[in-house]
C-alpha positions as CSV (number, residue, x, y, z in Angstrom):
1,X,129.2,64.0,148.3
2,X,129.4,64.6,151.5
3,X,125.8,63.6,152.1
4,X,125.3,60.8,149.6
5,X,127.3,57.5,150.5
6,X,128.0,56.4,146.2
7,X,129.4,58.5,143.6
8,X,127.2,57.6,141.5
9,X,124.3,58.5,143.8
10,X,125.8,62.2,144.1
11,X,126.1,62.5,140.4
12,X,122.4,61.5,139.5
13,X,121.1,63.7,142.5
14,X,122.9,67.1,141.0
15,X,121.3,65.7,137.3
16,X,118.0,65.7,138.8
17,X,118.6,69.3,140.6
18,X,119.7,70.6,137.6
19,X,116.7,68.9,135.4
20,X,114.6,70.4,138.4
21,X,112.6,73.8,138.6
22,X,113.4,76.7,141.0
23,X,112.1,80.1,141.4
24,X,113.8,83.5,141.8
25,X,113.2,86.3,144.2
26,X,115.2,89.4,144.0
27,X,115.9,91.5,146.8
28,X,116.8,94.8,145.3
29,X,117.0,96.5,149.1
30,X,119.2,93.6,150.8
31,X,120.9,93.0,147.1
32,X,119.9,89.6,147.0
33,X,118.8,87.2,144.3
34,X,116.7,84.0,146.5
35,X,116.6,80.7,144.2
36,X,114.2,78.6,145.6
37,X,114.9,75.1,144.6
38,X,111.9,72.7,144.7
39,X,112.0,69.8,146.5
40,X,113.2,66.3,145.8
41,X,111.9,63.0,145.6
42,X,112.6,62.0,149.4
43,X,113.4,62.9,152.5
44,X,117.2,61.6,152.3
45,X,117.8,64.2,149.7
46,X,116.1,66.7,151.3
47,X,119.1,66.9,153.6
48,X,121.3,66.8,150.7
49,X,119.2,69.8,149.2
50,X,119.8,71.7,152.4
51,X,123.3,70.9,152.8
52,X,123.8,71.8,149.3
53,X,121.9,75.1,149.5
54,X,124.0,76.4,152.7
55,X,127.4,75.4,150.7
56,X,126.2,77.5,147.7
57,X,125.0,80.6,149.3
58,X,128.4,80.3,151.5
59,X,130.4,81.1,148.2
60,X,128.8,84.7,148.0
61,X,128.5,84.0,144.2
62,X,127.1,87.3,142.3
63,X,124.3,86.7,139.7
64,X,126.1,87.8,136.1
65,X,126.1,91.1,135.2
66,X,124.2,92.1,138.6
67,X,125.3,93.0,141.7
68,X,122.5,90.7,143.7
69,X,124.7,87.7,145.5
70,X,122.8,84.6,145.3
71,X,121.0,82.8,148.6
72,X,120.2,79.4,147.8
73,X,117.1,78.1,149.9
74,X,115.2,74.8,149.7
75,X,111.3,75.6,149.1
76,X,109.9,73.0,151.8
77,X,107.6,70.3,150.0
78,X,104.9,70.8,153.0
79,X,104.5,74.4,151.9
80,X,103.5,76.0,148.7
81,X,105.0,78.6,147.1
82,X,103.1,81.3,147.9
83,X,103.6,80.7,151.7
84,X,107.1,81.0,151.8
85,X,107.4,84.1,149.4
86,X,106.4,87.1,150.5
87,X,103.6,88.8,148.6
88,X,104.5,91.3,145.4
89,X,108.0,89.6,145.7
90,X,106.9,86.7,143.2
91,X,108.6,87.0,140.2
């Protein structure tokens, strides 16, 4: 709600995010699980996505039943998945 003016907009945005796609990239050496969230429908929502990723990552949440710390990142709309995730690490 910090980045969207209306409460209804925030609820709709979260609903869209939960129904959207994400790619998971485990890195056992670093002890992380990167969650690549797919782009939103407009640039204003991309700014919200970046903010939410920063906030979620700051919680240092571990993926259930693992010791992998979750790192949230937006997948840039102008890039394909293969250019952002190192070869051999896509799942």
